[in-house]
C-alpha positions as CSV (number, residue, x, y, z in Angstrom):
1,M,164.4,150.9,142.2
2,A,166.4,151.9,139.1
3,I,169.6,150.9,141.0
4,L,168.1,147.5,141.7
5,V,167.2,146.9,138.1
6,R,170.7,148.0,137.0
7,N,172.3,145.7,139.5
8,L,170.1,142.9,138.5
9,L,171.0,143.3,134.8
10,A,174.7,143.5,135.7
11,S,174.7,140.3,137.7
12,K,175.8,137.0,136.1
13,F,172.4,135.4,136.7
14,A,170.4,138.1,134.9
15,T,170.9,136.9,131.3
16,P,170.1,133.3,131.9
17,A,167.1,134.3,134.1
18,I,165.8,136.5,131.2
19,F,166.2,133.7,128.7
20,G,164.6,131.2,131.1
21,L,161.7,133.6,131.6
22,A,161.4,134.1,127.8
23,I,161.4,130.3,127.2
24,T,158.8,129.8,130.0
25,L,156.6,132.6,128.5
26,F,156.9,131.0,125.0
27,V,156.0,127.5,126.3
28,G,153.1,129.0,128.2
29,V,151.8,131.1,125.3
30,A,152.5,128.8,122.3
31,I,153.0,125.2,123.3
32,V,150.5,124.6,126.1
33,P,147.5,125.8,124.1
34,T,148.7,123.7,121.1
35,F,148.8,120.7,123.4
36,F,145.2,121.2,124.6
37,S,144.1,121.8,121.0
38,M,145.8,118.5,119.9
39,A,144.0,116.6,122.7
40,E,140.6,118.1,121.6
41,T,141.4,117.2,118.0
42,E,142.2,113.6,119.0
43,R,138.9,113.3,120.9
44,E,137.1,114.6,117.7
45,I,139.0,112.0,115.6
46,A,137.9,109.2,117.9
47,R,134.3,110.4,117.8
48,V,134.3,110.6,114.0
49,E,135.9,107.1,113.8
50,I,133.1,105.7,116.0
51,E,130.5,107.4,113.8
52,L,132.1,106.1,110.7
53,E,132.1,102.5,112.1
54,R,128.4,102.9,112.9
55,Q,127.7,104.1,109.4
56,Q,129.6,101.2,107.9
57,K,127.5,98.8,109.9
58,L,124.3,100.4,108.9
59,F,125.1,100.8,105.2
60,P,123.9,97.4,104.1
61,V,120.6,98.0,105.9
62,F,120.3,101.4,104.2
63,V,121.0,99.8,100.8
64,R,118.3,97.1,101.4
65,L,115.7,99.6,102.5
66,L,116.5,101.9,99.5
67,K,116.2,98.9,97.1
68,T,112.9,97.9,98.7
69,S,111.5,101.4,98.5
70,R,112.3,101.6,94.8
71,E,110.5,98.4,94.0
72,K,107.1,99.0,92.6
73,S,104.4,97.3,94.7
74,P,101.2,96.2,93.2
75,D,98.5,98.9,93.3
76,L,95.7,96.5,94.3
77,L,95.3,92.9,95.3
78,P,93.7,90.7,92.7
79,L,90.0,91.0,92.7
80,P,88.5,88.5,90.3
81,E,84.9,88.4,89.4
82,T,82.9,86.5,92.0
83,T,81.8,83.0,90.9
84,K,80.2,80.1,92.7
85,L,81.7,76.7,93.5
86,S,79.6,73.7,92.1
87,R,77.9,71.8,94.9
88,G,79.7,68.5,94.3
89,K,83.2,70.1,94.0
90,T,84.2,70.5,97.6
91,D,87.3,68.4,96.8
92,Q,88.2,71.2,94.3
93,A,88.2,73.7,97.1
94,T,90.3,71.7,99.4
95,G,92.7,70.9,96.6
96,M,93.0,74.6,95.7
97,L,93.8,75.4,99.4
98,R,96.5,72.7,99.5
99,D,98.0,74.0,96.2
100,L,98.0,77.6,97.4
101,A,99.6,76.6,100.7
102,A,102.3,74.6,98.9
103,E,103.0,77.6,96.6
104,S,103.3,79.8,99.7
105,N,105.7,77.4,101.5
106,L,103.2,76.6,104.2
107,Q,102.5,73.1,105.7
108,V,98.9,72.0,105.7
109,E,97.9,70.5,109.0
110,T,94.1,70.2,108.3
111,I,91.6,71.3,105.7
112,S,88.1,70.2,106.6
113,P,84.8,71.3,104.9
114,D,81.9,71.7,107.3
115,M,79.4,69.0,106.5
116,Q,76.5,71.0,107.9
117,T,76.9,73.6,105.1
118,I,77.1,70.9,102.5
119,L,74.0,68.9,103.7
120,K,71.8,71.9,104.5
121,G,72.1,73.4,101.0
122,S,73.6,76.6,102.3
123,K,74.8,79.3,99.9
124,F,78.2,79.1,101.4
125,L,80.6,76.3,102.1
126,K,82.4,76.7,105.4
127,V,86.0,75.3,105.4
128,R,88.2,75.2,108.4
129,A,91.9,75.2,107.6
130,V,95.1,75.0,109.8
131,F,98.5,75.8,108.3
132,S,102.0,76.2,109.8
133,G,105.0,78.2,108.7
134,D,106.5,81.6,108.9
135,I,104.6,84.9,108.7
136,E,105.8,85.8,105.2
137,A,104.5,82.6,103.8
138,F,101.1,83.2,105.5
139,R,101.0,86.7,104.1
140,N,101.6,85.2,100.6
141,L,98.8,82.7,101.2
142,L,96.4,85.5,102.1
143,M,97.3,87.5,99.0
144,K,96.7,84.4,96.8
145,L,93.4,83.7,98.6
146,G,92.4,87.2,97.5
147,G,92.5,85.9,93.9
148,V,90.1,83.0,94.5
149,P,86.9,83.8,92.7
150,Y,84.6,81.9,94.9
151,L,86.0,83.1,98.3
152,Q,83.3,85.1,100.1
153,H,85.3,86.0,103.3
154,I,87.7,84.7,105.9
155,D,86.6,84.4,109.5
156,N,88.1,83.3,112.8
157,L,91.7,83.9,112.1
158,K,93.9,82.6,115.0
159,L,97.7,82.7,115.3
160,Q,99.6,80.4,117.7
161,T,103.2,79.9,118.3
162,M,104.5,76.3,118.2
163,E,107.4,76.2,120.8
164,A,109.0,73.1,119.5
165,S,109.6,74.3,116.0
166,H,109.6,78.1,116.5
167,Q,107.0,78.4,113.8
168,L,103.5,79.8,113.8
169,R,100.2,77.9,113.4
170,Y,97.4,79.7,111.5
171,S,93.8,78.6,112.0
172,L,91.2,80.2,109.8
173,T,87.7,79.7,108.6
174,L,86.9,80.3,104.9
175,W,83.4,80.9,103.5
176,L,83.2,79.9,99.8
177,N,80.3,80.8,97.5
178,Q,78.5,77.7,96.3
179,E,75.6,76.9,94.1
């Protein structure tokens, strides 16, 4: 075996073969793992870029939510002292509803006091009202109705979609204190 190794080293192909083996070993040990490491790094960069793009798209939503969370909301809805509507002032009640709807950006479809409650001398005046608009405007109307001193309660609340205009229709019955 020693003779074979000596003969191999003495041959003219031995030196280039040793250098070729050394270069192959260097490529196998140093360059190939670096290539795989670079491929993994490129995949990580692509993943981070996608995450960064997602964060950039969500940032305006985050800012809006943060701003909304820092706004101080009212502790309680307005609760005025309860009063009674004078018997002959039903037009005042309907006018008040029209004004509140206009302030809340709602369209008034109908406001009709119930004649039975007017004629029978009831303690309460029943008023049926129908409005149309978006849900935020209706929410504002309900908050403003909470500040009406002669409102006893709201009954029969019904929401309907109007397909032609993509708005909502709100039907409700209000019971107002009256003398």
